[in-house]
Each structure stands twice: as structure tokens, then as C-alpha cells.
N, C-alpha and C positions, 0 to 999 in steps of 0.2 A: 941534747943541746945544753951546753952550760951557759953560765951568765955572760962570759966574754963573747960567745957566739951571738947571743941575743943582743948585746950592746953593738957588735959589728953590724948585725942585721938592721938594728934601729938607725945607726949612723948612715948605712947604705940607703935605707928608705928615706931618710931626711935629705940626703944628697939628691936622690931621685926627685923628691918633692920640690927641692929648691931649684933643681935644673928645669923641671916642668914649669915652675912659676916664672923663672927667667925667660924661658921659651915663650910663654904666654905674653909676657910683657913685650918681648921683641916682636911678636906677631901683631900685638896691638899697635905698636909704633909703625910697623910696616903697613898695616891697614890704614892708619892715619895718613901716612905718606902717599899711599895709593889713591886715597880719596882726594887729597890735594892735587895730585897729578891729574886725576880724572877731571876735576873742576877746571884746571888749567887747560887741558885738552879741549874740553867743551867750550870754554870761552874763546879759545883760538879757532875752533871750528865755526863758532858763531860769527867771529870777526871775519874769517875767510869767506863765509857765505855773504856777509854784507858787502865785502869788497867785490866779490864776484857779481852780485846784483848791480852794484854801482858801475862796474866795468861794462856789463851788458847794456845798461842805460846809455852810457857814453858811446858805445859802439853803435847803438841804434840811432842816436843823435848824429853821429858822424856819418852814418850811411845816408841819413836824410839830407844832410848838408851836401854830400857828394852827389847825390841824385839831383838836387836843386842846381848845383854848379854845372852839372852836365847839361841839364835842360837849358840853363842860361847860355852856355857856350854854343849849343846848337842854334839858339835864336840869335845871339849877338854876333857870332863869327860871320855869317853871310852879310849882316848889316855893315859890319866893319869893312869887309872886302868891297862891298858896293860903294861905301864912302871913300875908300882909298882909290878905287877906280875913277870915281867922279872927280876927286881932287886931282888925280893925275891928268885926267882929260882937261880940266880947267887950266892946269899949269901948261900943258903942251899946247892947248888952244891959244893961250895968251902969248906964248913964245913964238908961235907960228905967225902972228900978226906983225 
């Protein structure tokens, strides 16, 4: 090997080294970006979980209200019907006189 071959080999090795350094820098940037994305995904998952918990609480409250309304309807409907019948009876009774 003569001196020019050695110089070419050294330049080639330097280019390989520089390419590897550039690749490592890009990998470091990619890892930083991935960490940021992971942090974002985790915060979104936490927020989604909080929203889901809140929705479940709202649904439980709604179910309780619907149950109470059904019970009230079962109790009040017959009373209202009896009062309407009584009022009708009073009206027709007075008209008949």
C-alpha cells in the first residue's frame, strides 16, 4: 500500500466516523422526540381515564334519578287519576242538579 492508498483509507474511515456520529445525533433526537410523544400519550391516557370516571359517576347519578322518577310516577299516577275522577264526579254532580 502506498501513501495515497493510506490517505484514501484514512478519508474513508473519517467519513465513516462522521456518518456514525451524525447517525448517533439523529438517534438521540429521535429518542427525545419519542420520549416527548410518550409523555403526551401518558397525559392523554390519564385525562381519558379521568373523563371516563366522571362519565361513570354521571351515569350512576342519572340512573338513580331515573329510578326515583319511576317510583314517583308509580305513586303519583294513581293519585292523579283518582283526583281527576273525583273532580269529574263533582262537576257532573253539580251539573245534574
